[in-house]
N, C-alpha and C positions, 0 to 999 in steps of 0.2 A: 679332839680327834686323836686317836692313838697313832704313834709313829709306826711306819712300816718296818723299821729295824730297831731292835733294842740296842742298849749299850754293849751287850755281849756279841752283837753281830747277827743273832738269829732273827729271822723275819717273823713279824706278827701280822695277823690279818685285821685290818681296821673294821670296826663294826659297820662303818659306812659302806664297805665293800659288800658285806652280807646283805644289807638293805638294798643296795643297787642290784645285786644278783636276783633277789626275789622280785623286785620291781620289774626287772627285765624279763624274768620268767613269766610273770603275770601278763605283761605286755605282749609277749610272743604267743602265749596261749590265746589271748584275746584276738590277736590278728588271725590266728588259725581258725578260730570259731567264726569270725567275720567272713573270712575267705570261703569257708566251706558251707556256711549256713545262711548268712545274711546277704552277702553280695550277689549270689545267684538269684535270690528272690527279688532283689532290687533290679537286677539286669532284666529278669523276665517281666517284671512289672513295667519296665520302660520300653520293652520290645513291642512295637506296634502289632506284629503278628500275634504274639501271645495275648495282647490286650483284646484283639479282635476275636480270637478263639475263645477267650475267657468270657466274652460277652454272651455266649450261649447261642450265637447265630448259627443256624444249621443250613442256610442256603448256600449251596455250592457256588452259584453265580456270584453272590455278594462277597463271599469269602475269597473266591478267585480274583475278583476285581480289586479287593482290598490289598491282597498280596501282590498283584500285578502293579498297582500304583506304588507300593513300597519299593518294589524292585526297580521300577522306572526311575523313581526319585534317587535311589542309591546309585544307579548306573550314571545318571546325569551328574550327580555330585562327584563321583569318582572320575568322570571325564571332563569335569569343570564345564559342563553344559554342551559339550560336543555331542550332538545328536547322532552323528554317523558312527562314532566310536561307541556310544551308548547302545545303539542298535546292534552293533557287532557283539558287545558284551552280553546283551540280552538274547542274542541269537534269533533276532527277528529282523524283518526288512526295515529300511529307513522309513519307507512310506507307512508301514504298520505302526512304527513308533510315533510318527507325526500324528497319525489318526488317534492313537491312544492318549497322547499329550493333550490334544484338543478335546477328546471325549471325557477325560478325567479332569479337565480344566487345570492342568498343572502349569502354573505360571512362574513359580519360584525357581527359574533356571539359573 
């Protein structure tokens, strides 16, 4: 490895520094590409709403039911199973939420 300073006191750039710079640059470009192109596709593939819509289902009733189930599960997760608060988040009555939980057979509270 070349020293950072010569005997005359002037600074030299180590060849390792250049290699580190190019490695870092390639890494940052790779992260940018992943963030802009790959991660959104992965996120969309994991999103249950996107999965349902991509299935080609055209029934408004089935699609609405699927989205409703997802929202109910998310509200229950956010409220740690508190159905009263989940109903408030969903802007439906507590009774309607209980009916939907039973109707959709949501048991993982």
